[in-house]
C-alpha positions, 0 to 999 in steps of 0.5 A: 195716259192718266190710268198708266200714270196713276198705275205707275205712282201706286206700284211706286208707292206700294214698293215703298210702303212694303219696304218701309213696313219690312225694315220696321218689322226687322228694326223690332226684332232684338237682334236688329237689322245686321242679323235679320236683313240677310237672312230674311231678304229672300223672303222680302223679295219674294212677298214684293214680287208676289204683292206687286203681280196679285195687285196688278191682277186683281185691280188693287193699282187700277183707277177705273176700279177703286172708286170708293172706300168699299173697293178700296178695302175689298181690293187692298184686303183680298190682294194682300191675303192673296200675296201672302197666302201664296208667298207663305205656300212656296216658302213652305213647298221649298222647306224654307221655314227658318223665317221669323213669323213676326217678320213675315205677318208684321210686314203684311199686316203693317203694309196693309194697314198703311196701304189702307190709311193713305188710300183712305186719305186719297179716297176722302179726298177724291170723294169731295169732287166725285159729283164733278166727275166728267164720267160719273154718269157712265159709271153710274151705268155700268156699276153693280146695281145696289141691293136697293136697286135691284129689290126696286126694279124687280119687285117695284118696291112693294107697291101693289095697285089701288086695292079698296079691301078694307083692313081689319082694324085689329090687325092694323092696330097691332102692326102700328102699336109695334113698329110705328104709324109710318112703317105700319102704313108702309106694310099694310100697303105691302100686304093687307089684301091678303089679311083674313080672320085667320091672321096672327101678327107677332113680334117674337124670336122664339119658336114656342111663340109660333107653336102656341098659337091657338088656331091650328092653321093660319092663313097669314103669319106676320112676325115684325121682330127682325129675324136677325135676332132668331137663334135657331132661325131654320127650326123657327121657319120650320115651325112657322111653315107647320102652322100655315095652311097650304098657300097661306102667307108669311111676312118677316124683316131682316136687316141685310148685310149691306143695310148693317154695313151702311148703318155702322159706316154712318154711325161713326166718323170717317176712318174710325168707322172702316176700323170698326166695321172690319172688326164687326166683320171678323166677329160676325161673319167669319167667327160664326162660319168656322167651327172651331170659332163658332163658340167664341162668337156665341160667347161674344154675341149670345147669337143675337144680331146675326148678320144676314145677306139677302140671299141667305135670307131668301134661301132660308125661306125657300129651303123652309117651303116658301116661294117669295112673293115680293120684297120691299125696302121699309125704313132700315129693313127689307120686308118679304112677303112669303107663301107656303107652297110645300114642306120644308126640306132637310137641313144641310149641316155644312151650309157654311163650310169653305168647300161645297158639294153641289148636285150636278148632271153627269154622264148617263143622267146620274147626279154627281157631287161637284167639288168647289170653293163657296162663292155664294152666300149660304142658302143660295142653292134653294133660290135659283129658280127665283133668280132666273125668274126674276133676271134671266140669263145674260151673256155668256149664259150666266145669271144676270145681277146674281146677287147670290154671289159674294165679293170674295166669290167673284174674285175667285171665279175670275181667277178660277180659284173656286174650280181647283176642288173639282181635281178631286172629280177628276181624280175619281174618274166622274170628270175628265179635263175637257168636256161639257160643262156640269149642270145643276138639274135646273140650268140642265132643263133649260137646254133643248132636248136633243142637247140634254140627251146628246151631252149625258152620253159623255163625262163632264170636263174641267174646262168646257168648250165655252172658253174655247168658243165664247158664245154669248147666249144659251143657244150659243153654248149649246151650238158650242157644246155640240160642235165639241162633241161632234169633233171629239166623236171623231177625234178624241185626243186632238180635239180635247188638245186644240181645245186646251190650248184655245181655251188657255189663250182666251183665258190669259189673253181674252179675259174669258172669265167665270162670272 
């Protein structure tokens, strides 16, 4: 009852805000209300309808999903961007291009701003009593684990068993001189049992300082300067690899994007901190990702203090031939100990593009490129084995606690937007509408041998039998796929027809979603 009341109030408030925004923007035009109201009312009604539908689907008006400032800003911004994009696409498709861009964009921007203002005020009020919320413990149990929780749970936060090995005084002194006694003690506790006389301690951002190290090969290289400031990070990691003996260690530290966000939000007063964070998000995370704005980003920042997620950092290390041995939050940085096991892999020049091509096992075991919208942090494909080793699989056969997925990516997966580019594979004849899911080589090898041999006799499909049967684990997924293939062998058309409508029903009404 309370949730329904909350949804009704927010729905009415949203309509009022959108109406006020529309009227305010129209009023600023030279021809005023009398001229613009009749011509722009259809646009406003279409936007309002789409605004409400997307908001309800995305949880912008759901009390249980708006629980803090992060979820408020995420739900409001993503909902409004999607609503405006769909409305603009419809307007373009029916060739309704006579609307003023000022009115169209101004209405959306002003409404978004007002929603964030009133939402922030409401959230500030609610946060004042959050500790008295009677279901707070339940919320703590089911909320998404934080970055700190994941690292501590998996690696013991870098804590080793007692080790009586004496630390080389010169190494200890070098580390303490660079980062202070407290952090030096934590670093030594995490790493020192692997030190030898072939250990190098640096605080550098340049490839030259790595390649010019005196010894030909080292057993351990420690770089105490955060890697956010290294402009050519992949080349830097390749240089470290070249200077390490096989199975040698590399220690580095990074300020993750989550740590950066927390630092910025604490640095400035409430509300102003989110305005600054949005500006920082645009400059530091959007501009460097787009080819035509990367030059602006480099001009403004000189490439320093780049924003790196935990997933991207681990992925870059893995691409450079390292395996992650342990992670630990020390001070305001995530410290990582990695070990050289291979030579660096070739660089992928399109690591930031919105559309990615993933290598998947197709018919006859051939590797095909499957196109999808990017839903993971860059370089995430290099740490699939690492994530599987840490967390295994959850219900539905997906990786548990998969920190590689971005917030925007999670929304795309729930709404299936990420799979739209796979239509290209359909038109190229590499996939069909209904069929087994195209799998990565690593995931494919988790299947039983007889299932592997059976499924490669068929083209993979855009809609897998998973959505019809909704199995809960890997064994269930394999059973579901074999059941579909047996039925397909007997009645191809009617099998695909039945699976299509059953999957559609489950997606629309039983909340079958991709994670």
